[in-house]
C-alpha positions in Angstrom: 38.8 -19.4 -9.9 37.6 -15.7 -9.4 34.6 -14.0 -7.6 34.0 -13.9 -3.7 35.8 -17.1 -2.8 38.9 -14.9 -3.0 38.8 -12.5 0.0 41.4 -10.3 -1.2 40.1 -9.6 -4.8 38.3 -6.1 -3.8 41.7 -4.7 -2.3 44.5 -5.6 -4.6 46.2 -2.2 -5.8 43.8 0.1 -3.5 45.9 0.2 -0.6 48.7 2.8 -0.7 52.6 1.6 0.0 55.3 -0.5 -1.6 53.7 -3.8 -1.2 50.1 -3.0 -2.8 50.7 -4.2 -6.0 53.1 -7.0 -5.0 50.2 -9.2 -3.7 48.8 -11.1 -6.3 45.1 -11.9 -6.1 45.9 -15.4 -7.0 48.2 -15.8 -3.8 46.9 -17.7 -0.7 48.1 -17.1 2.5 50.3 -19.7 4.3 48.1 -20.0 7.2 45.3 -20.6 4.9 43.3 -24.1 5.8 44.5 -27.0 3.8 42.7 -30.0 3.3 43.8 -33.6 4.1 43.9 -34.2 0.1 46.5 -31.5 -0.1 44.0 -28.9 -1.8 43.8 -25.5 -0.5 40.1 -24.0 0.4 40.1 -21.8 -2.7 40.9 -24.7 -4.9 38.3 -27.3 -2.9 35.5 -24.8 -3.3 36.3 -24.3 -7.1 36.1 -28.1 -7.2 33.1 -28.4 -5.7 31.1 -26.2 -8.3 32.1 -29.1 -11.1 29.1 -30.6 -12.7 26.7 -27.5 -12.0 25.4 -24.7 -14.5 27.7 -21.9 -14.7 24.3 -19.3 -13.8 24.1 -21.5 -10.4 27.6 -20.3 -9.3 27.5 -16.8 -11.2 29.7 -14.7 -9.1 27.5 -11.5 -9.8 24.2 -10.3 -7.7 21.9 -11.0 -10.5 19.0 -13.7 -10.1 18.1 -16.4 -12.7 15.1 -18.0 -13.2 13.7 -21.0 -15.6 16.8 -22.8 -15.7 18.9 -19.7 -16.3 16.9 -18.5 -19.5 15.6 -15.3 -17.5 18.3 -13.2 -16.0 17.5 -10.2 -13.6 19.0 -7.7 -11.5 19.0 -7.9 -7.7 16.2 -5.2 -7.3 13.8 -7.1 -9.3 10.9 -5.8 -6.7 11.1 -2.4 -8.7 10.7 -4.5 -12.3 7.5 -6.0 -11.0 6.3 -3.0 -9.6 6.8 -1.2 -13.1 5.0 -4.2 -14.9 2.2 -4.1 -12.5 1.4 -0.3 -12.8 1.8 -1.1 -16.8 -0.9 -3.7 -16.7 -3.3 -1.8 -14.5 -3.3 1.2 -16.7 -3.7 -0.9 -19.3 -6.7 -2.9 -18.0 -8.3 0.6 -17.3 -7.8 1.8 -20.5 -9.2 -1.4 -22.1 -12.0 -1.8 -20.1 -13.4 1.7 -20.1 -12.4 3.7 -22.7 -11.7 1.7 -25.4 -15.3 0.1 -25.0 -16.6 3.8 -25.2 -14.6 4.5 -28.3 -15.3 1.2 -30.0 -19.0 1.8 -30.0 -19.3 5.4 -30.2 -16.6 6.5 -32.6 -14.5 3.4 -34.5 -13.9 -0.3 -33.9 -10.0 0.0 -34.9 -9.2 2.7 -32.1 -8.5 -0.6 -29.3 -6.6 -2.3 -32.1 -3.9 0.3 -32.4 -4.0 0.8 -28.6 -3.7 -2.8 -28.3 -0.5 -3.0 -30.6 1.3 -0.2 -28.9 0.7 -2.0 -25.9 2.1 -5.3 -26.3 5.0 -3.7 -28.1 5.6 -1.3 -24.8 5.1 -4.4 -22.6 7.0 -7.1 -24.7 10.3 -4.2 -24.7 9.6 -3.9 -21.1 10.0 -7.5 -20.3 13.1 -8.0 -22.7 15.0 -5.2 -21.3 14.5 -6.2 -17.6 14.8 -10.2 -18.2 18.0 -10.2 -20.7 21.5 -10.2 -20.5 22.5 -6.7 -20.6 26.2 -7.5 -21.9 28.1 -8.7 -18.8 31.7 -9.4 -19.2 33.0 -12.6 -17.9 35.5 -12.5 -15.0 38.8 -13.5 -15.8 39.6 -17.1 -14.8 42.3 -18.3 -12.6 44.8 -18.8 -15.6 43.5 -15.4 -17.3 44.3 -13.5 -13.9 47.7 -15.2 -13.5 48.6 -14.1 -16.9 47.5 -10.4 -16.3 49.6 -10.3 -13.2 52.9 -11.6 -14.8 52.6 -8.5 -17.2 51.8 -6.2 -14.6 55.4 -4.6 -13.3 55.8 -5.8 -9.7 57.5 -2.9 -7.6 60.8 -2.9 -6.0 60.6 -3.6 -2.3 63.9 -2.0 -1.3 62.8 1.2 -2.4 60.0 2.5 0.5 59.1 5.6 -1.7 58.0 3.6 -4.8 54.4 3.8 -6.2 53.3 1.4 -8.6 52.0 2.7 -12.0 48.4 2.2 -12.4 46.9 -0.6 -14.0 45.8 0.8 -17.4 46.4 0.1 -21.1 46.1 2.1 -24.0 44.5 1.0 -26.9 43.4 2.7 -30.6 39.7 2.9 -31.9 39.1 4.3 -35.1 42.7 6.2 -34.9 41.5 7.3 -31.5 44.0 6.5 -28.4 41.4 5.3 -25.3 42.7 4.1 -22.0 41.5 0.7 -20.5 41.3 0.6 -16.9 41.9 -2.2 -14.6 39.0 -3.7 -12.6 40.3 -5.3 -9.4 36.9 -7.2 -8.8 36.7 -9.0 -12.1 40.2 -8.7 -12.6 40.0 -7.8 -16.5 41.0 -4.3 -18.1 37.7 -3.2 -19.3 36.9 -2.7 -22.8 36.3 0.7 -24.0 32.6 2.2 -23.0 32.5 -0.6 -20.2 32.0 0.1 -16.8 31.5 -2.0 -13.5 28.1 -1.6 -11.7 28.1 -1.5 -8.2 24.6 -2.8 -7.8 25.0 -5.8 -9.9 28.5 -6.2 -9.3 29.4 -7.0 -13.1 31.2 -5.4 -15.8 28.6 -4.5 -18.4 29.8 -3.9 -22.1 28.8 -0.5 -23.5 27.3 0.4 -20.0 24.9 3.2 -20.1 23.3 3.1 -16.8 21.3 0.8 -14.1 17.8 1.6 -14.5 15.7 0.9 -11.2 12.4 0.6 -12.8 13.6 -1.9 -15.3 15.4 -3.9 -12.6 18.8 -4.2 -14.7 21.6 -2.5 -16.1 20.8 -1.0 -19.2 23.8 -2.0 -22.1 25.3 -3.4 -25.1 22.4 -6.3 -25.4 19.4 -4.8 -24.0 19.8 -1.0 -25.0 17.6 -1.6 -28.2 14.8 -2.9 -26.1 15.1 -0.6 -23.3 15.1 2.4 -26.2 11.9 0.9 -28.1 10.2 0.3 -24.9 10.5 4.2 -24.1 9.4 5.2 -27.6 6.4 2.8 -27.6 5.3 3.9 -24.2 5.5 7.6 -25.4 3.5 6.5 -28.5 1.4 4.9 -26.2 0.8 7.6 -23.4 0.3 10.3 -26.3 -2.7 7.7 -27.8 -4.2 7.1 -24.7 -4.3 10.8 -23.7 -5.7 11.7 -27.3 -8.6 9.0 -26.6 -9.1 10.4 -23.0 -9.6 14.0 -24.8 -11.5 12.6 -27.5 -13.8 11.0 -24.7 -14.2 14.0 -22.8 -14.9 16.0 -25.9 -17.8 13.7 -26.8 -18.9 13.6 -23.6 -18.9 17.1 -23.0 -20.7 17.7 -26.4 -23.3 15.4 -24.9 -23.6 17.4 -22.0 -23.6 20.5 -23.7 -26.6 19.6 -25.9 -28.0 17.9 -23.1 -27.7 20.8 -20.6 -29.2 23.6 -23.0 -32.2 21.2 -23.9 -32.9 20.4 -20.5 -32.4 23.7 -19.2 -34.8 25.4 -21.8 -37.6 22.6 -21.1 -37.3 23.4 -17.3 -37.4 26.8 -17.6 -40.5 26.4 -20.3 -42.1 24.1 -17.2 -41.3 26.5 -14.4 -43.2 29.3 -16.5 -46.4 26.6 -16.6 -46.5 26.4 -13.1 -46.1 29.8 -12.3 -49.2 30.3 -14.8 -50.9 27.5 -13.3 -51.5 26.2 -16.9 -50.3 23.1 -19.1 -48.3 22.6 -22.1 -51.7 21.7 -24.1 -53.4 24.7 -22.8 -50.4 26.8 -23.3 -50.1 25.8 -27.6 -54.1 25.9 -27.7 -54.2 29.4 -26.1 -57.0 28.1 -23.7 -56.6 30.9 -21.5 -55.1 33.3 -23.4 -56.8 36.9 -23.7 -56.3 37.4 -27.4 -59.6 35.2 -27.6 -61.5 37.1 -25.3 -60.2 40.0 -22.9 -62.6 38.4 -20.2 -60.8 35.1 -20.1 -59.2 34.1 -16.9 -57.8 30.9 -16.0 -59.9 29.5 -12.9 -57.3 27.7 -11.8 -54.7 30.4 -11.0 -54.4 31.3 -7.6 -52.9 34.5 -8.6 -49.5 34.0 -6.6 -46.5 32.2 -8.1 -46.0 30.7 -4.5 -49.3 29.1 -4.0 -49.2 27.5 -7.7 -46.0 26.3 -7.1 -47.0 25.2 -3.6 -50.2 23.4 -5.2 -48.3 21.7 -7.8 -45.4 20.2 -6.2 -46.7 20.1 -2.5 -50.1 19.6 -2.6 -51.8 16.1 -1.9 -51.6 13.5 -4.9 -54.9 12.2 -6.2 -55.9 8.5 -5.9 -55.3 6.4 -9.1 -58.7 5.9 -11.0 -57.9 2.6 -12.7 -57.7 0.3 -9.9 -55.1 -1.6 -11.8 -54.9 -4.4 -8.9 -58.6 -5.0 -8.9 -60.5 -8.0 -10.1 -62.1 -8.3 -13.5 -65.7 -8.3 -13.6 -68.5 -9.0 -16.5 -69.1 -4.8 -16.5 -65.6 -4.4 -16.6 -65.3 -6.8 -19.7 -67.7 -4.9 -21.6 -66.3 -1.4 -20.7 -63.2 -2.7 -22.2 -64.2 -3.6 -25.6 -62.7 -1.4 -28.4 -64.5 1.9 -28.6 -67.6 2.3 -31.5 -66.4 3.8 -34.4 -68.9 7.1 -34.9 -71.1 6.9 -38.1 -69.7 8.2 -41.4 -71.8 11.0 -42.3 -73.9 10.4 -45.8 -73.1 12.7 -48.7 -75.5 12.7 -51.5 -74.0 12.9 -55.0 -76.8 14.3 -56.5 -80.4 16.2 -56.2 -81.9 12.9 -57.7 -80.2 11.1 -54.7 -82.0 13.1 -52.5 -85.4 12.6 -53.9 -85.1 8.9 -54.2 -84.3 8.8 -50.6 -87.0 10.6 -49.8 -89.4 8.3 -51.6 -87.8 5.5 -50.1 -88.2 6.4 -46.5 -92.1 7.6 -47.4 -92.7 4.1 -48.5 -91.0 2.4 -45.8 -93.2 4.3 -43.3 -96.4 3.4 -45.1 -95.8 -0.4 -45.6 -97.7 -2.2 -42.7 -95.4 -4.7 -40.7 -96.8 -7.9 -41.2 -94.9 -9.6 -38.5 -96.3 -7.5 -35.5 -100.0 -9.0 -35.3 -98.4 -12.3 -35.7 -96.4 -11.6 -32.7 -99.1 -10.2 -30.8 -101.1 -13.4 -31.7 -98.2 -15.6 -30.8 -98.1 -13.9 -27.5 -101.8 -14.1 -27.0 
């Protein structure tokens, strides 16, 4: 069985000398320990794996989760860091920017952002938790068959160097060279390469991405690319939303500054002149009414007027809002009386009738007065 159980599989064919290729990766030294049953240590180790899942005895440096359904690289800490930063940034965007834009601009803005966010995050998870296209290592029989087809150097010639372990194949009319992987003990297919971090040969190997925490190869390259594209669109969308938020807030601040600035300047003039807005609008102290008009509340000094208005003692409240309600207060708090409406006669005849009625009422004696007087006596 191939893998780390064979201590010589990484050095085969790498040492210069006539015996470098004569040493077979399947060769077990004569001094190796042999069990009482007659099996070598390599065969005993292989038999101990029988009945296990293949991911449990996988020779590479990958990690597996959920019963082998999830496959990750050895540097999965960077992958979790990427996912954490992605989730944290998305939470800030949806908690602050989207709430403001949904209420002030349009409700569809968070929906578009959510779609881009879900696409980016899902492709990131697929790229980091799937098989990138790992090529299985050669089994014992396959490795033995490869060794038989490789030329064995002549031991009697000390200057003989074995030929390189390569193969020539033709792809669409183009001749390509296949290199032999001494770790996986296979001739790597075209465009494949051995990742030193994951310790696997990956088909159509692109690179090992630390932020994804996995190799990028034939089976997960599409997810890696879609993650980049979706994240690019998401970043542009979030940036545009932030610019829109800044523009709206800037416009509001601009309008507020000018309105408040003008109002503050106007009231600065009122304090300096020791007048009020009502008096200024009515022109109470304006000399246009009378040249001798003078504001009796003006101290003839800007500093004194500011000190009196801003730093002078404040008067006590006159409404006594925490006092006890009395009968007098109840009477005083009744609704005010409406002023009598003036009588406007329709004609001169009405004026004559009104005069005669008033005269007759004045000459008619009041019969109730003597009765009241008698009653009192």
